[in-house]
N, C-alpha and C positions, 0 to 999 in steps of 0.2 A: 540402442538407438537414443539419441539425444533429442529431447523435445525442445523446440525452438519457441521462445517467448517474444511475441511482437508488441511493442508499445502501440496504443491506440491513437496515434496521432492524426491529424485531419487529412482528408483527401477529397477528391471531387468524385462524382459519379452518382448513381442512383441510390435511394434511400435504403431499401431492402430491410427485412427484419423487423418491420412495423408490427405491432400486435393485431392479430386477426382472430376475433371471437366468434366468427360466423360459422355455421355447420355447412360442410360442403354439400350434404344431401338435402338439407332444408333448412336455410338461413334463417327463415322468418319464425317457424315454431318447431321446437324440438319434438320428436315423437314420443319421447319419455318425459312427463311432467317433472319427475324427480330430478332428471338431468337438467331440465330448464331452470328449476329452483336453484341446483348447484351452480349452474352457469351464471345465474343472476347474481348469486353471492360473491362468486369469484369476480365478476365484472365490477360489482359495488366496491369490493376492496381496491382493485387496480385503478378505477377511475377516481376514487376518493384520495388515494395517494398522489396520483398525477395531478389532480386539481390542488392539493395541498402544497406540493412542492414546485409546481410550475413557476411561481413567481420567484423561487430561490435558485433556480438552476438557469446559468447563462452560457451563451455561446461567446467563447473567446477567440479573439484574432490577434495575432502578434506577428512580428517580422525579425528575423535575424540576419546578421551578415554572413553570406556565403561566398564560395570561390568566385561566383560570377554575379556578385552584387547582392541585393537584398532578397531573402527568401520568405515568402508568406506561409504562415502555418497557423495552427490553432487547435482548439479543442473544446472542452467544457469546464465549468466551474459551478461551485456551490457557494452561496452566500452564507456566512457563518456569524455575522454580526450587523446590527442595523447601521453602524456607521462605516460600512463599505468594504470589510475583509471578506475575501473570496478564497475558498480552498480549492486547489486544483492538483494536477500532476506536474512533477518537476520537469518531466521531458516535454511538456507542453510549452513551457516558458523558457526552455534552455536557450541561452544565448540572447535572450530578449531583456529589455529593461522596462518596456512599456507597450501598450497595446490598447484593445478596445474591447468592451464587453456589451453584447446586446441582450436585453432582457425579453421575457415572454410578452410583454405589452409593446414591445418595439422600441422602447427607450434604448438609446445607446450612449456609453459613457467611456471616457478614457480610463485606463488602469495603468498602475505603477507596480512593478514587481517589488515585493517587499523582501521576499527572501526564498530560496529554494534549497532543497536538500536531495540530491541526486541518491544518496544511499538509502532513503526511505521512499523515493519517488513522490514526494509530496512538496508543494509550494503554496505560498500565500501570496495573493495580489491584493490591491486596494483600489476601488473606484476613486478617481481624483476629482470628481465633480459629480452633481446629481443629488437627489434628495435622500431621505431615509430609506433604507432597504428593508425587504422581508426575508429575515435569516431562517435557514432550515434548523430543525432540531437534531442535534448529533446524539446518536444512540450509543449502544454498546455491543460490539460484535461478539463479546465473550459467551452471551447467552444464546448465540444462533444453534440451530440444529440442523442436520442434514435432512433435505426435503422441505425446509421451510420455504414459504413464498417469498420472493424478492422482486423487486421492480426497479429496473434501470432507466434513468432519465438523462439525456445529453443530446449532443449535436452530432450523430454519426453521419459521416460523410458530407458535414456542413448543413444537415436538415435539422434546425433548432427545434427543441422541444419535443423530440421523439421519445415514445415510451415502449419499452419491451419487458416482458414479465417471464419468470421462470422460477426455479427453485435453487437452494443452496445444494450444489451437486457434491461438494466435499469440503471439509474444514481442515485446517493444519497444514495447508500446501506452503511451499516456500519457493521463492525464486531470487536469483542473484542480480543486484545492481552493482554498478561501477561509477566511480568518480575518479578520473586520473588513473593512477595505479592501484587505487585501493577498491576491493571487492567486498561487499556485505550482503548477507542473506536477509531478505524481508520474511519474517515469520508470520505464521497463522493467517497466511493469504487465504481469502475466500474464492472458492470455485463456484462459478454459477453457469447454468445453461441459457440465462436470458441473453438474447443476441446482442452482441458487442461488435462494433465496427470502428475503423479509424475515425477519429472525431468524438468518440465517447470518452476518451481519457479525461480525468478530472472530474467527470460527471457523478451523480449519486447513484449508489446502490441503496435502496431503502427497504425497510420491512414493511409489514402490513399496517403498522401503526403510522407510518410516513416518517419515521425517524431514519436518518441517514447512518447506515451500519458500514459503509464502505465507500472508497473512492475508486472508480473504475480505472484499471490501469493497463491491461494488456489482453492479449488472447494467446493460447498455446497452440503451436501447430503452424502448418504452411500456409493456411489461409486465414480467414477471419469471419466472424459471425456464425461459428460452427458448433455452438454450445460448449465451448471450453474458455469462457471468460474468466478472468482474475480481477480481484479487488482488494486493495490494501484496506485492512480492517480499521475501523474507529475503535480504540481501546485505550487504556491508560498511557501506553507507550506512544500511540500516535498523538494523543492529546498533548503529551509533554513536547513532542516534536513541533506541534502547530504552535504552541504557546512560545517556544523558542524562536521560531521564525517570525512571530508577530512582534516579539520584544527585541530580538537581536539580529533578525534577518539571516541567521545560520544556526546550525545545530552543533554543539561542541561535544566531541567523543574522545574517551581515552584510548590508548594504543599501548599494546604489550610487545607485538611483533612475532606472534606464532601462527602457525597454520596446522590444522589437525582435524581429527574427527572422532566420533564416538568409538569406544572400544569396550568390550567385556573385560571386567577386572578379574584377575587370578582368584579362585575360590577363597584362598587365605586372606587376601586383601579385602574382598568382599565381605566376608565375615567380620574383619576388624573394624571396616568403616560403615558397615551397615547397609551397604547398597551394592549393585552389580555392574555399574558402568561409570567410566571416566573418559577423559579426552586424551587420545594419543597424539603427542606432539609429532608432527610430521617434518616440519620446516620451522627454522628459527632464522629470522631475517637478520643479517648481520649489521652491527651497530645498534640494534633496537634494544629497549629496556630488558626483554626477556635474554637477549644475548648477553648483555652486561652482568646479568644475574647468573649466568651460566646454566640456563635452562638448555636441555639437549634434545635433539631428535630422539625418538623412542621413549622419552619420559611419559609417564601417565599422570596427567593432572588430576588430582582429585577434588580440591576445593580451593576457594580463594577467600582469605579472611574468614574461614569457617563456613562459607557458603558453598554447598556441594555443587559441582558442575559435571554434566554428563554429555554435554554437546557444545559446539561452537555457538549455537543460539543462547545457550546459558552464559557463555563467556561474554557475548556481546551485551546481553541485558546489564551485565555488571559494569561495563566499561563506559559509563557516562562520565560527564564533565566533572562530577564531585570528586573522583578519585585521582584526577591529574596531580601529580606532585606529591601524592601521599604513598607511603611505603606500605605495601600489601604483602601478607603472608601467603605463598603458595606451597600447598602440600602436595608433594610428588611421590610416585612410587618409581624407584630407579635401583637397579642392581639388587633386587630382592628385597629392598627395605624402603620404609616410608620416611622421607626427609622433608623438611621445611626450609624454604629459602625466602628471601626478601626482594621484592621487585618494585620499582617506581615508575608507574605509566607516565606517558607524556601525551600531549595532545595529538590526536590523529589529524594529520595533514594530507590532503590529496596529492 
């Protein structure tokens, strides 16, 4: 069964999913004092994070050209610099060049889209007027643990400043994104049971210290707000993407032109290279750098310029802009022997 991933674009309707910390049996005084103390500690963390981040999370409104004229849409965003840069999801601003941001204190300001990268589902917009802003602190999702408390802040269903809380349900998830004919896998996605709805896209997923460790992006399954929310992690890779969007308005990636997946290596090869998995080449795009280098389907890719690769995610990490136009050595297992060939990546074009 295929699990469907639904971007959290804006929608109308009731808010739903708001944080409710009252006890259904006795909302005023818990019967167990220890339970009350625990609830108070939990409440202090969630309210503290909400108060810290509220000035830094905005409601975004944009419009794009549709088949029947202009179409209104929007989502959420996170202020990341005092001079007006705001991080959001690429699908929130897709097809738009400008829009408006509304802040927690009611201030409204125009925004310009600086850059968007559909293959990471991240975008940067900038406030075009208004005073200095209160930036959020970006954390590092690489230190997250399953079960850790997280707080989501955004504008679900257009209700700005809504707060939900939950835990990290799973780590290391992945989901596909697409730009034109190009598909890419976003790695290390955070799964949370904090309720997310259309309009949460681009909003903050924060840890208990109030640091933003993810940008809410989608829900998995046929509905929404059902405890299967996904967030793009804040880590070294996404920081590079954010920096590129601010500086250049786009992200430059290299391209080889192969499709494949992980495969166990034959025992003899595994002993020789010191690991047990490689990438089986399933398809080679005609006319691509890999095709010109005579890479073939059923080749097992072992490493690139001496760097081991065991999955397409490993390959993606190596294909950044720095290798475009440089000759790389691919080590392959083919016809019962290990061979080396040279390939020159080109820039990935959607």
